[in-house]
C-alpha positions in Angstrom: 0.0 0.0 0.0 1.6 3.3 -1.0 -0.5 5.5 1.3 0.6 5.1 4.9 -2.4 4.7 7.2 -2.5 4.5 11.0 -3.9 1.3 12.6 -7.2 3.0 13.3 -7.4 4.4 9.8 -6.7 1.0 8.4 -9.4 -0.5 10.6 -11.9 2.1 9.4 -10.8 1.7 5.8 -11.1 -2.1 5.9 -14.5 -1.9 7.7 -15.9 0.4 5.1 -14.6 -1.7 2.3 -16.1 -4.9 3.8 -19.4 -3.2 4.5 -19.7 -2.0 1.0 -18.8 -5.4 -0.4 -21.4 -7.0 1.8 -24.3 -4.5 1.5 -23.6 -2.7 -1.8 -23.8 0.7 -0.1 -21.5 2.5 2.3 -22.0 2.5 6.1 -23.2 5.4 8.1 -20.8 6.8 10.7 -23.0 5.1 13.4 -22.5 1.8 11.6 -18.8 2.3 11.7 -18.9 3.2 15.5 -20.9 0.1 16.2 -18.9 -2.1 13.9 -15.5 -1.1 15.3 -16.4 -0.2 18.9 -15.1 3.3 18.5 -15.9 6.0 21.1 -18.0 8.4 19.1 -19.3 9.5 15.7 -17.0 12.5 15.8 -14.0 10.1 16.1 -15.2 8.3 13.0 -15.8 11.6 11.2 -12.2 12.6 11.9 -10.8 9.3 10.6 -13.0 9.5 7.5 -11.9 13.1 6.8 -8.3 12.0 7.1 -8.8 9.1 4.8 -10.5 11.4 2.2 -7.5 13.8 2.6 -5.1 11.0 2.0 -7.0 9.9 -1.1 -8.1 6.5 0.3 -11.8 7.4 0.3 -14.0 9.7 -1.7 -17.3 11.2 -0.4 -19.9 13.5 -1.8 -20.5 16.3 0.6 -24.0 16.6 1.9 -25.0 13.2 0.7 -25.7 10.3 3.1 -23.8 7.0 2.7 -21.6 8.4 -0.1 -18.3 6.9 1.0 -16.3 5.2 -1.8 -13.2 3.2 -1.5 -10.2 4.3 -3.7 -7.7 1.7 -4.7 -4.6 3.1 -3.1 -2.3 0.6 -4.7 -2.6 2.3 -8.1 -2.4 -1.0 -10.0 -2.6 0.4 -13.6 0.2 3.0 -13.0 2.3 0.4 -11.1 1.9 -2.1 -14.0 2.9 0.6 -16.5 6.0 1.5 -14.5 7.0 -2.2 -14.3 6.6 -2.7 -18.0 8.7 0.4 -18.8 11.4 -0.7 -16.4 11.8 -3.9 -18.5 12.6 -1.8 -21.6 14.6 1.0 -19.9 18.3 1.7 -20.0 20.1 1.9 -16.6 19.8 5.7 -16.6 16.1 5.5 -17.4 15.6 2.9 -14.7 17.1 5.2 -12.2 14.7 8.0 -13.3 11.7 5.7 -13.2 12.7 4.4 -9.8 12.9 7.9 -8.4 9.6 8.9 -10.0 7.9 5.8 -8.6 9.3 6.6 -5.2 7.9 10.1 -5.3 4.5 8.8 -6.4 4.6 6.2 -3.7 4.4 3.2 -6.1 5.6 -0.1 -4.9 7.5 -1.7 -7.8 8.9 -4.7 -5.8 7.3 -8.1 -6.0 7.7 -11.1 -3.7 9.1 -14.3 -5.1 7.7 -17.7 -4.1 9.8 -17.6 -0.9 8.4 -14.2 0.2 11.6 -12.3 -0.7 11.2 -8.9 -2.4 12.6 -8.6 -5.9 12.7 -5.6 -8.1 11.6 -5.8 -11.8 
């Protein structure tokens, strides 16, 4: 995951994602409070606002149950970078690696033994 989330943000993000997958609509803040045992609706609102600011969620202001999950792994961009790395010269690979780092893309993959390898 290229966006760094706190443990609570990850819990809220994962709960929202699971809720949407199960119900086909987003949870209310009260659903999130009940589902995660958080202290208050305002605590949930703060976590949601931070997730929106980080780009992990989208929401339509003034619209109930409008939370949308954003794929924060950027799969299409990561795939394009990996493809270009295969064709690049050493100098181009250095530039692409720096650009990927700035964008927060993870270009490393794990092999069968769980070790990271760069393509």
